[in-house]
Every structure is written in structure tokens, then in C-alpha cells.
C-alpha positions in Angstrom: 2.6 5.8 27.2 1.0 3.2 25.0 -2.6 3.6 24.0 -5.2 0.9 23.4 -7.2 0.6 20.2 -10.1 -1.8 19.9 -11.5 -3.1 16.7 -14.3 -5.5 15.8 -13.4 -8.0 13.1 -15.2 -11.1 12.0 -14.1 -14.3 13.7 -12.7 -15.8 10.5 -10.5 -12.7 9.9 -9.2 -12.9 13.5 -8.4 -16.6 13.1 -6.6 -15.8 9.8 -4.7 -13.0 11.4 -3.8 -15.2 14.4 -2.6 -18.0 12.3 -0.6 -15.7 10.0 1.1 -14.1 13.0 1.8 -17.5 14.6 3.4 -18.6 11.3 5.6 -15.5 11.3 6.5 -15.9 15.0 5.2 -12.4 15.9 2.4 -11.2 18.2 -0.8 -9.8 16.7 0.0 -6.6 18.5 3.4 -6.2 16.9 2.0 -7.2 13.5 -0.8 -4.7 13.6 1.6 -1.9 14.8 4.0 -2.6 11.9 1.1 -2.8 9.4 -0.2 0.6 10.6 3.3 2.1 10.5 3.9 0.8 6.9 0.6 2.2 5.8 1.8 5.7 6.8 5.0 5.1 4.8 2.8 4.2 1.8 0.6 7.3 2.3 3.7 9.5 2.5 5.2 8.0 -0.7 2.0 8.7 -2.6 2.0 12.2 -1.3 5.6 12.7 -2.4 4.8 11.4 -5.9 1.7 13.5 -6.1 3.7 16.6 -5.2 6.1 16.2 -8.1 5.4 18.0 -11.4 5.9 16.7 -14.9 5.8 18.3 -18.3 2.7 17.7 -20.3 3.6 15.6 -23.4 1.6 18.0 -25.6 2.0 21.6 -24.3 5.1 21.0 -22.1 3.5 23.0 -19.2 4.0 21.5 -15.8 1.2 19.3 -14.3 0.8 17.7 -10.9 -0.7 14.3 -11.1 -3.5 13.3 -8.7 -3.4 10.1 -6.6 -6.0 8.5 -8.8 -4.1 9.3 -12.0 -0.9 7.8 -10.5 -2.7 4.6 -9.6 -4.2 4.5 -13.2 -0.8 5.0 -14.8 0.9 2.3 -12.7 -2.1 -0.1 -12.7 -0.5 -2.6 -15.2 3.1 -2.2 -14.2 4.9 -5.2 -12.8 7.8 -7.5 -13.0 8.4 -8.8 -16.5 8.2 -12.4 -15.3 4.9 -11.7 -13.4 3.4 -10.0 -16.4 4.5 -12.8 -18.7 2.9 -15.4 -16.4 -0.4 -13.4 -16.4 -0.6 -13.3 -20.2 -0.3 -17.1 -20.6 
């Protein structure tokens, strides 16, 4: 059985969400459900990366990176074309 979730958002955000969904041709309900579902996929991917171990570049002992350290490592990664555009 479906459950109802209520959320208070500013009028401007609601209008932006409504317009975005109209442009995509989906309902707000379907869009929000998909966004929530995708956020769990992201969380699971981060957990999987965080559970991997890597050898230390100095002592070679295994280390497990934290979520914060992974974000820091990948902070400036991107497509070559995108990075080149940013540097100009």
C-alpha cells in the first residue's frame, strides 16, 4: 500500500519543480519517487566504495577510505572537455 509523505517547500521551489516536471512530461509524484530511489542508489555506491580497501602508497598496508576522503579525491575529476572549458 502506498504511503503519503508531506513536505513544506518554498513557493518558488514548488513552481520550479512543477515546471521542470511539466517539461519532462512526468508527474511531480513520479519525479520525486524516482529522485528518492536514485538517492539510495548513490548512497549504496558510496558505501560500496567506502568498503573497499587500498594499499597505502607509503607503507603498503591496507586502508579503507572514508566518505569524506573519497569526495576529496574525486573533487576535481571530470570529463576532459569539461575540465578544459573550466580552465579557459
